[in-house]
Structures are given as C-alpha cells and as structure tokens.
C-alpha positions in Angstrom: -23.5 -5.5 -51.3 -23.7 -7.3 -48.1 -20.7 -7.4 -45.9 -19.7 -10.6 -44.0 -19.0 -10.0 -40.5 -17.6 -12.3 -37.8 -17.5 -12.2 -33.9 -14.7 -12.2 -31.6 -15.1 -13.6 -28.2 -12.8 -12.9 -25.2 -12.6 -12.5 -21.6 -11.6 -9.9 -19.2 -10.4 -9.7 -15.5 -13.0 -10.5 -12.9 -15.8 -7.7 -12.7 -17.9 -7.7 -9.4 -21.6 -9.0 -10.2 -22.8 -6.3 -8.0 -22.3 -2.5 -8.8 -20.0 -0.6 -6.7 -20.8 2.7 -5.3 -19.1 5.4 -3.3 -19.6 5.9 0.6 -18.0 7.8 3.4 -17.7 7.5 7.3 -16.3 9.3 10.2 -13.2 7.5 11.7 -14.0 5.4 13.8 -17.5 4.7 12.9 -19.7 4.0 15.6 -22.1 2.0 13.4 -23.4 1.4 9.9 -25.7 4.2 10.1 -22.7 6.5 10.1 -22.1 5.8 6.4 -23.0 8.4 3.9 -24.1 7.4 0.6 -22.1 9.9 -1.7 -23.1 8.8 -5.4 -26.4 8.2 -7.1 -26.4 4.5 -7.4 -26.6 4.4 -11.0 -23.9 2.0 -12.8 -20.5 1.1 -11.2 -18.9 4.0 -9.3 -15.5 3.9 -7.8 -12.0 5.5 -7.3 -13.3 8.6 -5.7 -11.3 11.7 -4.6 -12.7 15.0 -2.9 -12.3 18.2 -5.1 -10.8 20.9 -2.8 -13.1 23.8 -2.4 -11.1 26.3 -4.3 -10.7 23.9 -7.4 -14.6 23.1 -7.1 -15.3 26.9 -7.4 -13.3 26.8 -10.7 -15.3 24.0 -12.1 -18.6 25.9 -11.2 -17.5 28.8 -13.4 -17.9 26.3 -16.5 -21.1 27.2 -18.5 -22.5 23.7 -18.0 -22.5 24.0 -14.1 -22.7 27.8 -13.8 -26.6 27.5 -12.8 -26.2 24.6 -10.7 -24.6 26.2 -7.5 -22.7 29.3 -6.4 -19.2 29.8 -4.6 -21.3 30.6 -1.6 -22.5 27.2 -1.5 -19.2 25.8 -1.2 -17.9 28.3 1.4 -21.0 27.4 3.4 -20.5 23.6 3.2 -23.7 23.1 1.3 -21.9 21.7 -1.5 -18.8 19.4 -2.0 -17.4 17.7 -5.2 -16.1 14.4 -5.9 -14.0 13.1 -8.8 -14.7 9.3 -9.7 -14.9 6.9 -12.4 -18.3 5.7 -13.6 -19.3 3.0 -16.3 -22.7 5.0 -16.9 -22.0 6.2 -20.5 -21.6 3.4 -23.1 -20.2 1.2 -20.3 -16.8 2.8 -20.5 -14.7 3.3 -17.3 -14.6 7.3 -17.7 -14.2 10.1 -15.0 -17.2 11.8 -13.8 -17.7 14.8 -11.3 -20.4 14.6 -8.6 -22.0 17.7 -7.0 -23.0 16.7 -3.5 -25.9 19.0 -2.0 -26.0 18.6 1.6 -29.5 19.9 2.1 -32.0 18.3 4.5 -32.7 15.7 1.7 -29.2 15.3 0.3 -28.8 14.9 -3.3 -26.1 14.4 -5.9 -25.8 15.5 -9.6 -23.3 13.9 -11.6 -21.7 15.3 -14.9 -19.1 13.5 -17.3 -16.0 15.6 -18.2 -17.1 15.9 -21.6 -20.3 17.7 -20.4 -18.2 20.2 -18.5 -15.0 20.4 -20.8 -16.2 19.4 -24.2 -15.3 16.4 -26.5 -12.0 17.7 -27.7 -10.1 16.0 -24.9 -12.9 13.7 -23.7 -14.4 11.4 -26.3 -13.9 8.0 -28.2 -13.3 4.6 -26.7 -11.0 4.9 -23.8 -10.7 4.2 -20.0 -9.9 7.1 -17.5 -8.8 6.6 -14.0 -7.0 8.0 -10.8 -8.5 11.5 -11.1 -7.0 13.9 -8.7 -6.5 17.7 -8.3 -3.2 19.6 -8.4 -1.9 23.1 -8.7 -3.6 26.0 -6.6 -0.1 26.9 -5.3 1.7 30.4 -5.2 4.7 31.0 -7.4 6.0 34.5 -6.6 3.1 36.9 -6.8 0.7 34.7 -8.9 -1.4 31.6 -8.2 -1.1 28.5 -10.5 -4.3 27.3 -11.9 -6.0 24.1 -10.5 -5.3 21.1 -12.9 -7.0 17.8 -13.2 -4.5 15.0 -13.0 -5.6 11.6 -14.3 -4.8 8.5 -16.3 -6.3 8.0 -19.9 -6.0 5.5 -23.0 -7.3 7.8 -25.4 -4.1 7.7 -27.6 -3.9 4.4 -29.7 -1.8 1.6 -28.6 1.7 1.8 -30.2 2.6 -2.1 -30.6 1.6 -5.3 -29.4 1.9 -6.1 -25.7 2.6 -2.7 -24.9 0.9 -0.4 -22.3 -1.0 2.8 -23.5 -1.9 4.4 -20.2 -0.8 8.1 -20.1 -1.1 10.7 -17.4 -2.5 14.0 -18.5 -3.5 17.2 -16.9 -6.5 19.4 -17.9 -6.6 23.0 -16.7 -10.0 23.4 -14.7 -10.1 27.0 -15.9 -9.5 26.8 -19.5 -9.9 23.0 -20.2 -6.6 23.0 -22.1 -5.1 19.5 -21.7 -1.4 18.3 -21.7 0.4 15.1 -21.7 2.5 14.7 -18.7 3.9 11.1 -19.4 7.0 11.4 -21.5 6.7 10.0 -24.9 7.6 6.2 -25.0 6.6 5.9 -21.4 3.5 4.9 -19.7 2.1 5.7 -16.3 -0.7 4.6 -13.8 -2.2 5.9 -10.4 -1.1 9.7 -10.3 -1.1 11.2 -7.0 -0.7 14.7 -6.0 1.0 16.0 -2.9 -0.9 18.1 -0.4 0.6 21.4 -1.7 -0.5 20.6 -5.4 3.2 20.8 -6.6 4.3 17.2 -6.7 2.8 14.3 -8.7 3.8 10.6 -8.1 3.0 8.3 -10.7 3.7 4.2 -11.0 5.4 3.8 -14.5 6.4 0.7 -16.3 10.2 0.1 -16.3 11.8 1.1 -19.5 13.7 -2.1 -20.6 10.9 -4.3 -19.5 7.7 -2.8 -20.3 4.3 -5.0 -19.8 5.2 -8.6 -19.8 1.2 -9.5 -19.5 0.7 -9.5 -15.6 -2.6 -8.7 -14.4 -2.0 -8.1 -10.7 1.8 -7.6 -10.0 2.8 -5.0 -12.6 6.2 -4.3 -10.8 5.9 -0.6 -11.8 8.6 1.8 -10.4 7.3 5.1 -8.7 8.5 8.6 -10.0 7.9 11.9 -8.8 7.3 15.1 -10.7 7.9 18.5 -9.1 5.7 20.8 -11.2 7.1 23.9 -9.0 10.4 23.5 -10.9 8.9 24.7 -14.3 9.8 21.6 -15.9 8.4 17.8 -16.2 11.7 16.3 -15.0 11.0 12.7 -13.4 12.8 11.1 -10.7 12.6 7.5 -9.8 12.2 7.3 -6.0 10.9 3.7 -5.5 11.8 0.6 -7.4 8.7 -2.0 -7.8 6.0 0.1 -6.2 2.6 0.9 -7.1 -0.6 2.8 -6.1 1.4 5.9 -4.5 -0.3 8.1 -2.2 1.1 11.3 -0.2 0.9 11.4 3.4 2.9 15.0 3.3 5.4 16.6 0.9 8.0 14.4 2.2 6.1 11.0 2.8 4.7 8.5 0.3 2.7 5.6 1.1 2.7 2.5 -1.5 2.1 -1.1 -2.0 4.2 -4.0 -3.3 3.9 -7.7 -3.5 6.5 -9.3 -1.7 7.9 -13.0 -2.4 9.4 -15.0 0.4 11.1 -17.7 -1.6 11.8 -18.6 -5.2 9.4 -21.2 -5.6 5.6 -20.7 -6.8 4.6 -22.5 -3.6 6.4 -20.0 -1.3 4.5 -17.6 0.7 3.6 -14.3 -1.0 1.7 -11.2 0.1 0.7 -7.6 -0.8 2.0 -5.0 1.7 1.9 -1.4 2.4 5.2 0.6 2.9 6.0 4.2 3.8 8.8 6.1 2.0 10.6 8.9 3.1 11.8 11.5 0.3 14.5 13.0 2.5 16.3 10.1 3.9 15.3 7.5 1.2 14.1 5.1 4.1 11.5 2.5 3.3 9.5 0.9 6.4 6.7 -1.7 6.2 3.4 -0.4 7.5 1.4 -3.6 7.2 2.5 -7.1 8.4 3.1 -10.0 5.9 0.6 -12.3 7.5 -2.0 -10.9 5.0 -2.8 -9.1 2.1 -2.9 -5.2 2.2 -3.4 -3.0 -0.9 -4.3 0.4 -2.4 -3.4 2.7 0.4 -5.1 6.0 0.8 -2.9 8.3 3.1 -4.7 10.2 5.9 -1.5 11.8 7.5 2.4 11.2 7.1 1.8 8.6 9.8 -1.6 7.3 9.3 -2.8 5.3 6.2 -6.0 3.6 5.1 -5.6 0.4 3.3 -7.8 -2.6 1.8 -7.0 -5.6 3.5 -8.0 -9.5 3.0 -6.8 -11.4 6.3 -7.5 -15.0 4.8 -6.9 -16.3 1.5 -10.1 -17.5 -0.4 -10.8 -19.7 -3.5 -13.9 -19.5 -5.7 -15.5 -22.6 -4.1 -15.3 -21.5 -0.6 -18.4 -20.5 1.5 -16.6 -17.4 2.6 -16.0 -16.2 6.3 -15.7 -12.6 7.4 -11.9 -12.7 7.1 -12.0 -13.7 3.5 -13.8 -10.5 2.4 -12.0 -7.2 1.7 -12.1 -4.7 4.6 -10.8 -1.3 5.1 -8.4 -0.8 8.1 -6.3 2.0 9.2 -2.7 1.6 10.4 -0.6 4.2 12.3 3.3 4.1 11.7 3.7 5.6 15.4 2.1 2.4 16.9 2.7 -1.2 16.8 0.1 -2.2 14.3 0.9 -6.1 14.8 -1.7 -8.2 15.9 -0.8 -9.0 19.6 0.1 -12.5 20.9 -1.5 -13.5 23.9 -0.5 -16.1 26.6 -3.2 -18.5 27.5 -3.4 -20.0 30.8 -4.0 -23.8 30.3 -5.4 -26.1 33.1 -2.5 -27.7 34.9 -2.7 -31.3 36.7 -0.5 -30.0 39.5 -1.6 -27.0 41.5 1.9 -25.8 42.1 2.7 -25.8 38.4 1.5 -23.0 35.9 1.1 -23.9 32.1 0.9 -21.0 29.7 0.5 -21.1 25.9 1.6 -18.8 23.0 1.9 -19.3 19.2 5.8 -19.6 18.4 8.6 -21.9 18.2 12.2 -22.3 19.8 11.6 -20.6 23.3 14.7 -19.9 25.4 15.0 -18.2 28.9 17.5 -15.7 29.7 20.0 -17.2 32.6 18.0 -15.0 35.3 14.6 -16.3 34.1 13.3 -12.6 33.6 13.0 -12.8 29.7 11.5 -15.2 27.4 12.4 -15.4 23.6 11.0 -17.2 21.0 10.3 -17.0 17.1 7.0 -17.1 15.1 5.6 -19.8 13.4 6.6 -18.4 9.9 10.3 -18.1 11.4 10.3 -14.6 10.3 10.3 -12.7 13.7 11.7 -12.8 17.1 9.5 -12.0 20.1 10.6 -11.2 23.6 8.4 -11.4 26.7 9.2 -9.8 29.9 7.6 -7.8 32.5 7.3 -4.7 30.0 5.2 -6.7 27.5 5.7 -8.7 24.3 7.4 -6.8 21.5 9.0 -8.0 18.2 12.6 -7.3 18.5 13.9 -8.5 15.2 12.0 -9.2 12.0 13.6 -10.9 8.6 12.4 -9.8 5.4 13.0 -11.9 2.2 13.3 -15.7 1.7 15.7 -16.4 4.7 14.2 -17.5 8.0 15.3 -16.8 11.6 15.3 -19.5 14.4 16.7 -21.0 17.4 17.3 -17.9 19.6 19.9 -18.0 22.4 20.4 -15.6 25.4 24.1 -14.4 26.2 24.5 -15.9 29.7 25.2 -12.7 31.1 21.7 -10.9 31.8 23.1 -7.6 32.3 24.3 -7.5 28.6 20.8 -8.2 27.4 22.2 -9.8 24.0 20.1 -12.2 22.1 21.7 -14.5 19.4 19.6 -16.1 16.5 20.5 -18.4 13.6 19.5 -16.7 10.1 19.2 -18.4 6.7 17.5 -21.5 5.2 16.0 -23.5 8.2 16.8 -27.0 8.3 18.9 -27.0 5.0 22.4 -28.2 5.4 23.1 -27.4 1.8 22.6 -23.6 2.5 24.9 -21.0 4.5 23.5 -20.4 7.9 24.7 -17.2 10.0 24.7 -16.2 13.5 23.1 -12.6 14.1 23.6 -10.7 17.5 20.5 -8.6 18.7 22.0 -6.1 21.3 19.3 -4.4 23.7 17.1 -7.3 22.8 14.5 -6.4 25.5 13.7 -3.2 23.6 14.7 -4.2 20.1 16.5 -0.7 19.6 20.0 -2.1 19.0 21.8 -2.4 15.6 22.0 -6.1 14.6 25.2 -7.5 13.9 26.2 -10.6 11.8 28.9 -12.5 13.6 29.5 -15.3 11.1 30.3 -15.6 7.3 30.4 -18.8 5.3 29.6 -22.4 6.6 26.5 -23.4 8.0 26.8 -21.8 11.6 24.5 -22.7 14.4 24.1 -23.5 18.0 25.6 -20.6 19.6 26.4 -20.5 23.3 28.5 -17.9 25.3 30.5 -18.2 28.7 28.9 -17.2 32.1 30.4 -13.8 31.7 29.1 -13.3 28.1 32.4 -12.3 26.7 33.1 -15.3 24.4 30.8 -17.2 22.0 31.3 -20.8 20.9 29.2 -22.4 17.9 29.2 -25.3 15.4 30.3 -24.4 12.0 29.8 -26.9 9.2 30.9 -27.0 5.6 27.8 -26.4 3.4 26.3 -29.8 2.7 28.1 -31.5 5.6 26.2 -33.6 8.1 26.4 -33.0 11.9 
C-alpha cells in the first residue's frame, strides 16, 4: 500500500555560494604567491587546525593510514597533517584529516574520521566542528595519550529550542570516545592550551539556554584542567565566545558589545585578551569595526577576521566591506593613527591644521592639545611626543568637553562623562592625571546631578564647575 508523503521547506543561515578552501601564508606575506593551498578543493573546507607531529605519528599507526606514510616522513617535514571540517560526505559538516605531502609536486589525501576510527563514534546525521588536539603531556613517569577534542551533534536534541552541541574527546591511539560536556549542558568552540592540559569551551548559560539567537549567542567561557584527573569546569569569562589560547595563562575571545540600549545604537564585535592569573580583561581590537574568530599566535599576538565597513546585500562592495585577516599585537598601539593634515591658509603667517575629532582644548602653556574622537568615546592628547589615546570609555556613556588644569606642571586633564547633551541624565567630571602619557589612575570627582564646565584656578589647586539638578535647564 502506497504511503502519502509530504515535503517541508525551510531556510538556514547564509551559506557562501562559492566553496571555501584552506590556505596558509607566512607572516608577513610579500605577495599572493606566498599562499599555499592546503586542501584538495573538493566541497567546502574550513575551520582548520594543524595536527602536532607527535599526534600525527599516533594517527599514522591506525590500520587505514599505516601504508600512507611513516613516522620518518613526519620527522623530515615531508608530511604534515590537518584536522578540518568538510562537507564532502552526504553534504554533512563533519571532521576530516588531511595528509599533506610536501614533495616537489605537493599532494593532499583526505580521510574522514569514520575511515580512520570506524563508525561507532562517527556515523549518522550530525554536525562536527572545532577539532583540536589535546593530551601528550607528562604525568609522573607516564605520558598521556593524545586526544582529538571536537564538537558534535550526534546525540539527539533533548527538547524544543534547546542546543545539542556537545564536546567529546577521542583517544587517537585506541579510538575510545568520551563525552566531556556534563549532562544537561551544551558547549561550543573547544580550544586546547599549548601544553595539552587545559580545554576552554564556550558554554550556553544554565538558566537561559538558547533563545534562538544566530550570531550573538552570549555564551560563557569555561576552562577544564585535564591534568587534575577530573572534568571540573570553572567559569572564567562571562559573555564570550570562540576562545583561543595564547599561552597557559592567556585566552583571547570575541564578544559583541552594545553601546546603548536602543537597537539603533552602535554595536561591534571585538576581540579581548583575558589573563587567568589576574582575572584582567583588556580589549585587543578597537570598537570602530567588527573583529571576530580570533586565532592566537602567542600570548601577545592574535590573528582575527575583520570587517572594517558595514555592508548590506544591495551594496556593490568596496574592499573594506569584505572580511580580511589582520594580526593584532597587545604590546603595541593597534589603533589606526590620527593624522594632522596641513591646510592651505589665506594668511602666510597663520598655519591651519585639521585632525578628526571634537572639543579641542589647549593647555595653558600651549604645549599640549586634547580632544575627543567623533564617537565621544576616547580622549586624545597631541604634543611633541606624539598623539596617543589617554582615556577610553566603554559602554553606553560618552566622554566629551575636556579641559586642562591651568597649572601645566600638574599635567591633569578633566573630562565630562555620561550621556552627552542630555539634561535628564547624570553627568560626572573625571580627572585624568599624567594626561600626556595616559598612565595615571582616573578619578571621578563628582556624584549625582548634571555636572559640567570644570575650570581650575591658575595654581591648579581648586576646581569650579556647574552642578545642575537632573532635568533642570541652565
């Protein structure tokens, strides 16, 4: 008897019309000719990690690969390995291993995890992602086996509107697979520390779960220390995703920041650096453009994907609207420099210069010029030493209307902080000591009211300002 069957139509998130592939290049590259094609060009290939030589030797001992290469090929550099996502089998996003033979005519051979480790752990309709290698460290006199750490959706979803991404580990020697994510919790984006001992994951918050978001999942980052002989997790970062280890103590991650409560208020994806020892989080990329999916190079350098100019589908895109890979270094100023442009003056004795900003103010001796950027988020100081940012405000508040202490020896700058030009909101005055270097500890001088227009006496010892009741007009 025939069976009546229907059809279901649905859409998924945007998929690039051109297949992706994996490349490498030296840093810095001298030309496009420096790019090396690492995969075979079949299907979509992405989210790649290099397999460490010791782990690759373990994989080569599996029966499927035993005849492909030897440990000597790894030692000589003839053979390298990659773990990456490919859609080549049944159009599923699953993990594959590429053996890259660096001969005179380089070639690549690709194998699925099911090819190498069987179908007990790698079968069915599933998504796999974020493959990385852990283990390989010493505990006492023994060496811990290498493991493949990855995300899979092979376990059925538990309930409606619930995530089902779980992190697993597969022993590269035995093929044994274990679940690392505790029951009832769901993780993304695992990353292994350089020693192979620690695993960072982005985890959906317990209370909130998944609310249907596609981009800004607002996950928290947890760290698992495998060397402690347990799977105890510790939350280290609230509202962060895509963790990557710069060292045993440094994590980079991305987060979407909102600079106001309204949908029209500016927002940007930024990359941050987190220190596990001190708990300190510092921004790595500016808020002027989107920066996502960090890949740590060291504890101070990180590669990120950037989009410097927003685009809509109707745009004929310019270069800044495409995604690029940029490297940021936390030891140097990554801010795009502001330049003084010399303009033509109608009077030969008068020089005219232009720089992007607002609220310019000179110190009383004329040696320093302070101003804020056009977003009212940063204070810049120009003097003979250069043009650094000396104060930067995160969150929805603005900083504006800087004023110098009239005693130039004190090197103090005052700035208003709060909602700009809004009589119904509180406004505070903040002192910035050592303003020329930006190294002083900022200090808020006022509380309550709408405080503005600070000015000091010539000796710089007393400050006068205008306090208005919130909602009161001057």
